[in-house]
C-alpha beads as a LAMMPS data file, in Angstrom:
LAMMPS data file: protein, C-alpha beads

41 atoms
40 bonds

1 atom types
1 bond types

-500.0 500.0 xlo xhi
-500.0 500.0 ylo yhi
-500.0 500.0 zlo zhi

Masses

1 110.0

Atoms # bond

1 1 1 384.461 67.264 -63.729
2 1 1 387.479 68.712 -61.883
3 1 1 387.192 66.117 -59.153
4 1 1 387.099 63.335 -61.750
5 1 1 390.244 64.699 -63.452
6 1 1 392.025 64.965 -60.072
7 1 1 391.208 61.354 -59.297
8 1 1 392.457 60.253 -62.723
9 1 1 395.723 62.167 -62.369
10 1 1 396.303 60.718 -58.883
11 1 1 395.948 57.199 -60.345
12 1 1 398.285 58.155 -63.196
13 1 1 400.897 59.279 -60.684
14 1 1 401.036 55.770 -59.327
15 1 1 402.024 54.272 -62.589
16 1 1 405.593 53.551 -63.774
17 1 1 407.351 56.482 -65.427
18 1 1 407.232 54.915 -68.953
19 1 1 403.462 54.485 -68.719
20 1 1 402.957 58.071 -67.460
21 1 1 405.009 59.332 -70.397
22 1 1 402.791 57.507 -72.860
23 1 1 399.637 58.824 -71.227
24 1 1 400.935 62.429 -71.195
25 1 1 402.045 62.117 -74.801
26 1 1 398.521 61.082 -75.802
27 1 1 396.980 63.957 -73.792
28 1 1 399.351 66.415 -75.424
29 1 1 398.491 65.141 -78.899
30 1 1 394.741 65.377 -78.226
31 1 1 395.033 68.944 -76.960
32 1 1 397.275 69.927 -79.867
33 1 1 394.906 68.412 -82.384
34 1 1 391.891 70.062 -80.776
35 1 1 393.578 73.506 -80.881
36 1 1 394.522 72.967 -84.526
37 1 1 390.989 71.939 -85.425
38 1 1 389.571 75.073 -83.680
39 1 1 391.931 77.292 -85.608
40 1 1 390.425 76.134 -88.896
41 1 1 386.746 76.444 -87.921

Bonds

1 1 1 2
2 1 2 3
3 1 3 4
4 1 4 5
5 1 5 6
6 1 6 7
7 1 7 8
8 1 8 9
9 1 9 10
10 1 10 11
11 1 11 12
12 1 12 13
13 1 13 14
14 1 14 15
15 1 15 16
16 1 16 17
17 1 17 18
18 1 18 19
19 1 19 20
20 1 20 21
21 1 21 22
22 1 22 23
23 1 23 24
24 1 24 25
25 1 25 26
26 1 26 27
27 1 27 28
28 1 28 29
29 1 29 30
30 1 30 31
31 1 31 32
32 1 32 33
33 1 33 34
34 1 34 35
35 1 35 36
36 1 36 37
37 1 37 38
38 1 38 39
39 1 39 40
40 1 40 41
């Protein structure tokens, strides 16, 4: 799984800055929502 994540992040690094910002925003939101959900279980 780590190798797959590394490959994905290497591909993301090749994208324009605006696209990277969008992807990182989505990742941040998913992690935030997951943590919030876990807090209420």
